[in-house]
C-alpha positions in Angstrom: -34.9 96.5 262.9 -31.8 98.6 263.5 -30.3 100.8 260.8 -27.2 102.8 261.6 -27.6 106.6 260.7 -24.7 106.4 258.2 -26.2 103.5 256.3 -28.1 104.1 253.0 -31.2 102.0 252.4 -33.0 103.1 249.3 -36.7 103.4 249.1 -38.4 100.2 248.1 -36.0 97.8 249.9 -37.8 95.0 251.7 -36.2 94.7 255.1 -37.3 91.8 257.4 -37.9 91.8 261.1 -34.9 92.3 263.5 -32.5 93.0 260.6 -29.3 94.9 261.6 -27.7 97.2 259.0 -24.5 98.6 260.3 -22.4 101.7 259.5 -21.8 102.7 255.9 -23.8 99.9 254.4 -25.7 100.5 251.1 -28.8 98.6 250.2 -30.6 98.8 246.8 -34.2 99.6 246.5 -34.8 96.3 244.8 -33.2 94.2 247.5 -34.9 91.9 250.0 -33.2 91.1 253.3 -34.6 88.3 255.4 -35.4 88.4 259.1 -32.5 88.6 261.7 -29.8 89.0 259.0 -26.9 91.2 260.0 -24.9 93.5 257.7 -22.0 94.4 260.1 -20.6 97.4 258.3 -19.5 98.7 254.8 -21.6 96.0 253.1 -23.1 96.7 249.6 -26.3 94.9 248.5 -26.9 95.9 244.9 -29.6 95.4 242.3 -32.3 92.7 242.6 -30.7 90.8 245.5 -32.6 88.4 247.8 -30.7 87.7 251.0 -32.2 85.1 253.3 -32.8 85.0 257.0 -30.2 84.7 259.8 -27.3 85.6 257.5 -24.2 87.4 258.7 -22.3 89.6 256.2 -19.0 91.0 257.3 -17.3 94.3 256.2 -16.7 95.1 252.6 -18.7 92.2 251.2 -20.5 93.0 247.9 -23.6 91.1 246.9 -25.5 91.5 243.7 -23.1 93.6 241.7 -23.2 93.2 237.8 -21.4 90.4 236.1 -17.8 90.8 235.1 -18.6 89.9 231.5 -18.4 92.2 228.4 -21.7 90.8 227.1 -23.6 92.0 230.1 -25.7 95.2 229.7 -26.7 97.3 232.7 -30.3 97.4 231.5 -30.7 93.6 231.7 -33.2 92.3 234.2 -31.1 89.9 236.3 -31.0 88.8 240.0 -29.2 86.9 242.7 -30.9 84.7 245.3 -29.0 83.8 248.5 -30.5 81.4 251.1 -30.6 81.4 254.8 -28.0 81.2 257.6 -25.0 82.0 255.3 -21.9 83.6 256.7 -20.0 85.9 254.3 -16.7 87.1 255.6 -14.8 90.2 254.6 -14.6 91.1 250.9 -16.7 88.2 249.7 -18.3 89.0 246.3 -21.3 87.4 244.7 -22.5 88.7 241.3 -25.9 88.7 239.7 -26.9 86.6 236.7 -26.8 87.6 233.1 -29.5 87.8 230.4 -27.5 85.6 228.1 -27.3 82.7 230.6 -29.5 81.8 233.5 -30.5 85.3 234.4 -30.0 84.6 238.1 -27.2 83.5 240.4 -28.4 81.1 243.2 -26.6 80.4 246.4 -28.1 77.9 248.9 -28.3 77.9 252.7 -25.9 77.3 255.6 -22.8 78.2 253.6 -19.5 79.6 255.0 -17.7 81.9 252.6 -14.3 83.0 254.0 -12.4 86.1 253.2 -12.3 87.1 249.5 -14.4 84.1 248.2 -16.1 84.9 244.8 -19.3 83.5 243.2 -19.5 84.7 239.6 -22.5 85.4 237.5 -25.1 82.7 236.8 -23.6 80.2 239.3 -25.6 77.7 241.2 -24.2 76.9 244.7 -25.7 74.2 247.0 -26.3 74.0 250.7 -23.7 73.6 253.5 -20.7 74.6 251.3 -17.4 75.9 252.6 -15.3 78.3 250.5 -11.9 79.0 252.1 -10.1 82.3 251.5 -10.1 83.5 247.9 -11.8 80.4 246.5 -13.2 81.5 243.2 -16.0 80.3 240.8 -16.0 81.1 237.1 -19.4 82.1 235.5 -22.2 79.6 235.1 -20.5 77.0 237.4 -22.5 74.5 239.5 -21.4 73.5 242.9 -23.3 70.7 244.8 -24.2 70.4 248.5 -21.5 70.0 251.2 -18.6 70.9 248.8 -15.5 72.3 250.4 -13.2 74.5 248.2 -9.7 75.0 249.6 -8.1 78.4 249.8 -7.0 80.0 246.5 -8.7 77.2 244.5 -10.4 78.3 241.2 -13.1 76.7 239.1 -13.2 77.2 235.4 -16.4 78.7 234.0 -19.3 76.3 233.2 -17.8 73.5 235.3 -19.6 71.4 237.8 -18.5 70.1 241.2 -20.6 67.2 242.5 -21.9 67.1 246.0 -19.6 66.2 248.9 -16.5 66.8 246.8 -13.3 68.4 248.2 -11.1 70.8 246.2 -7.5 71.2 247.5 -6.0 74.5 248.2 -4.7 76.4 245.2 -6.1 73.8 242.8 -6.9 75.0 239.2 -10.1 73.0 238.4 -10.7 72.9 234.6 -13.1 70.0 234.4 -16.2 68.5 236.1 -15.5 66.9 239.5 -17.5 63.8 240.3 -19.7 63.7 243.5 -17.6 62.6 246.5 -14.4 63.2 244.6 -11.2 64.8 245.9 -9.1 67.1 243.8 -5.5 67.5 244.7 -3.5 70.7 244.7 -2.5 70.2 241.0 -6.1 70.1 239.9 -6.2 66.3 239.2 -8.7 63.9 240.7 -7.0 62.3 243.6 -9.6 59.7 244.8 -12.6 59.9 246.9 -13.2 62.4 249.7 -13.0 59.7 252.3 -12.6 62.0 255.3 -15.7 63.9 254.3 -17.7 60.8 253.8 -16.9 59.5 257.2 -17.6 62.9 258.8 -21.0 62.9 257.1 -21.7 59.4 258.5 -21.9 57.5 255.3 -22.0 53.8 256.1 -19.0 51.5 255.9 -20.8 49.4 253.2 -21.5 52.5 251.2 -17.9 53.7 251.3 -16.7 50.2 250.4 -18.9 50.1 247.3 -18.0 53.6 246.3 -14.3 52.8 246.5 -14.7 49.7 244.4 -16.8 51.7 241.9 -14.2 54.4 241.7 -11.4 51.9 241.0 -13.4 50.4 238.2 -14.4 53.7 236.6 -10.9 55.1 236.6 -9.0 52.0 235.8 -7.0 51.7 232.5 -8.6 48.6 231.1 -11.1 48.9 228.3 -12.9 52.1 227.2 -14.2 54.7 229.7 -17.8 54.3 228.5 -17.6 50.5 228.9 -16.3 50.9 232.5 -19.1 53.3 233.3 -21.7 50.9 232.0 -20.1 48.0 233.9 -20.1 50.1 237.1 -23.8 50.9 236.7 -24.6 47.2 236.2 -22.6 46.0 239.2 -23.6 48.8 241.6 -27.1 49.7 240.4 -28.6 49.3 243.8 -26.1 51.6 245.5 -27.6 55.2 245.4 -24.3 56.9 246.0 -22.6 55.1 243.1 -25.5 55.8 240.8 -25.3 59.5 241.8 -21.8 59.4 240.3 -22.9 57.5 237.2 -25.8 60.0 236.6 -23.3 62.9 237.0 -21.0 61.4 234.4 -23.9 60.6 232.0 -25.4 64.1 232.2 -25.9 65.3 228.7 -26.0 68.9 229.8 -22.3 68.8 230.8 -20.3 71.5 229.1 -16.8 70.6 230.3 -14.7 67.4 230.2 -14.5 65.2 233.3 -11.7 65.7 235.8 -9.5 62.6 235.7 -6.7 61.2 238.0 -3.2 62.3 237.0 -2.3 59.0 235.4 -4.7 59.9 232.6 
């Protein structure tokens, strides 16, 4: 463990083996920092923050600060849990949960958060995500595994982004994005994330069925609910398609679905 003389580590902080805490960092007494994690300099780790192993946090990042919500009280018992092997570049902010929602913000492992990316209170973020510069999540959002958010994109509070989706740069996302979906720069659903599917080695047959299912779900014939049921019947043995169907059927959804622009 190496702690720079100018760093402030409050009593009670749980600091793992071989952690590096650089100049002018501030670490809360309720924080836990996993083994081999590096806080390069000027990093603030506030409140009840759990930061996993092998993370790298660049200057002026702030982890665990209180929610930007008027309902939040400083006396609330809330937390943030961040997984392993994440990279947080300069000025990344991740806020703790709130007592009136989940009470905890959860960020998975192996994420890359570029300059100025923001994870708001009570969000759930999956593994292997990429947030480009200034990508922003509203409170209580849910982001699946392998999601890529383009620079300056913004997700409305309480929205969901399904796994393997791609959000275009500057996109204002105000509805739930299906797994494997691609949102264009205007915030409309623009098809499937075919480039991402190929990079993640989805089979040709799987991609073929997913494209056919997408065309059926978002066609303009009949009602939307009928098309969803038809898709489930025709592609019930294709796990990737059923992942999309289950996402659409989720009764806990709080926002409308993101549709193609022709809607």
